[in-house]
ZAMARGU-4260 file (C-alpha; in steps of 0.2 Angstrom, whole numbers, plus 5000, padded with zeros to 4 digits):
<rodrens>
0) 5016/5090/4958 | 5034/5080/4954 | 5046/5083/4942 | 5044/5082/4925 | 5058/5068/4922
5) 5049/5059/4936 | 5032/5060/4925 | 5044/5055/4910 | 5051/5040/4917 | 5035/5034/4924
10) 5027/5035/4908 | 5039/5024/4902 | 5036/5012/4914 | 5018/5011/4912 | 5023/5009/4893
15) 5031/4994/4898 | 5021/4985/4910 | 5004/4989/4901 | 5010/4988/4883 | 5002/5003/4880
20) 5011/5020/4873 | 5002/5034/4881 | 5006/5052/4889 | 5000/5054/4910 | 4989/5067/4909
25) 4975/5074/4922 | 4988/5073/4935 | 4976/5079/4951 | 4984/5077/4969 | 4971/5069/4982
30) 4970/5070/4999 | 4971/5058/5013 | 4987/5052/5018 | 4998/5059/5030 | 5017/5052/5023
35) 5013/5049/5006 | 5007/5062/4993 | 4993/5054/4982 | 4989/5059/4963 | 4975/5052/4953
40) 4982/5053/4931 | 4974/5046/4918 | 4986/5034/4904 | 4980/5027/4888 | 4963/5031/4893
45) 4963/5023/4910 | 4964/5028/4928 | 4976/5028/4940 | 4981/5031/4958 | 5002/5036/4961
50) 5007/5037/4979 | 5026/5044/4983 | 5038/5046/4996 | 5057/5047/5002 | 5066/5030/4998
55) 5076/5036/5012 | 5065/5039/5025 | 5053/5023/5020 | 5064/5009/5010 | 5054/4998/5002
60) 5040/5004/5008 | 5031/5000/4994 | 5038/4988/4988 | 5030/4980/5005 | 5013/4987/5002
65) 5012/4980/4986 | 5016/4962/4991 | 5003/4964/5004 | 4988/4970/4993 | 4994/4956/4980
70) 4993/4943/4994 | 4974/4953/5000 | 4968/4951/4982 | 4971/4934/4982 | 4955/4932/4994
75) 4943/4938/4980 | 4931/4944/4992 | 4936/4962/4994 | 4939/4975/4982 | 4958/4977/4982
80) 4966/4990/4972 | 4977/4980/4958 | 4994/4985/4959 | 5000/4992/4941 | 5019/4992/4948
85) 5031/5001/4962 | 5047/5009/4956 | 5061/5020/4963 | 5067/5037/4955 | 5082/5042/4963
90) 5077/5047/4981 | 5058/5046/4979 | 5048/5028/4977 | 5032/5028/4969 | 5016/5016/4969
95) 5006/5014/4956 | 4989/5006/4957 | 4973/5006/4948 | 4959/5019/4953 | 4944/5013/4963
100) 4930/5022/4962 | 4920/5025/4977 | 4906/5013/4980 | 4889/5020/4987 | 4884/5015/5004
105) 4868/5007/5001 | 4860/4994/5013 | 4871/4980/5007 | 4889/4990/5008 | 4891/4986/5026
110) 4886/4966/5025 | 4899/4963/5009 | 4912/4975/5019 | 4906/4963/5034 | 4906/4946/5025
115) 4924/4950/5014 | 4932/4955/5031 | 4926/4939/5039 | 4932/4927/5023 | 4949/4936/5024
120) 4950/4930/5044 | 4945/4911/5040 | 4960/4912/5029 | 4973/4899/5040 | 4989/4894/5043
125) 5002/4885/5056 | 5009/4902/5062 | 5005/4922/5063 | 5015/4933/5055 | 5019/4935/5036
130) 5033/4934/5023 | 5039/4949/5026 | 5041/4965/5039 | 5033/4980/5033 | 5024/4996/5039
135) 5011/5002/5048 | 5009/5022/5043 | 5028/5029/5045 | 5034/5014/5058 | 5041/4998/5054
140) 5031/4982/5057 | 5036/4967/5063 | 5031/4951/5055 | 5039/4937/5061 | 5030/4921/5062
145) 5025/4915/5076 | 5016/4899/5085 | 5004/4908/5095 | 4993/4924/5091 | 4997/4930/5108
150) 5015/4929/5105 | 5012/4937/5090 | 5002/4951/5095 | 5014/4954/5110 | 5031/4953/5101
155) 5027/4959/5084 | 5014/4973/5088 | 5013/4979/5107 | 5031/4977/5111 | 5037/4987/5096
160) 5026/5000/5095 | 5028/5006/5115 | 5048/5006/5113 | 5045/5016/5097 | 5033/5028/5109
165) 5044/5026/5124 | 5060/5031/5110 | 5049/5044/5104 | 5046/5052/5121 | 5064/5052/5126
170) 5070/5061/5110 | 5056/5076/5115
</rodrens>
């Protein structure tokens, strides 16, 4: 359960972003994350999803996640949650998304998913990487541009992960 003060600030933020004055209600804790608290709630007759964690531990995590989700949404081939807003309140950070309902795994589910993922991989660029660093789980993830996929994968994915695992083992 998040603090009443934060609930009131979230309501003010939603009013500002959505242009609808209402109250947050039907708050329900959701399962799934290991580093984030997750909730679903209603505001102005709409369903939303809220992620919460520590800004001190994971600076700008949700701002970076919002940027990544917005970039993924440009493909129009997959259903990507719409970013409503991200905000920081004291030492806490929040990400508010529209709530996505589960889709039944019918006969076309995996074909549609595969086609959507393939379309993302058809987007090309002169370099490999992303405009900003972000996170993979709780680990800071480098996205510096590289001229080759192998350099990017080694220098920005494998090397930092191996370094992180080594440092974690040393500190046990």
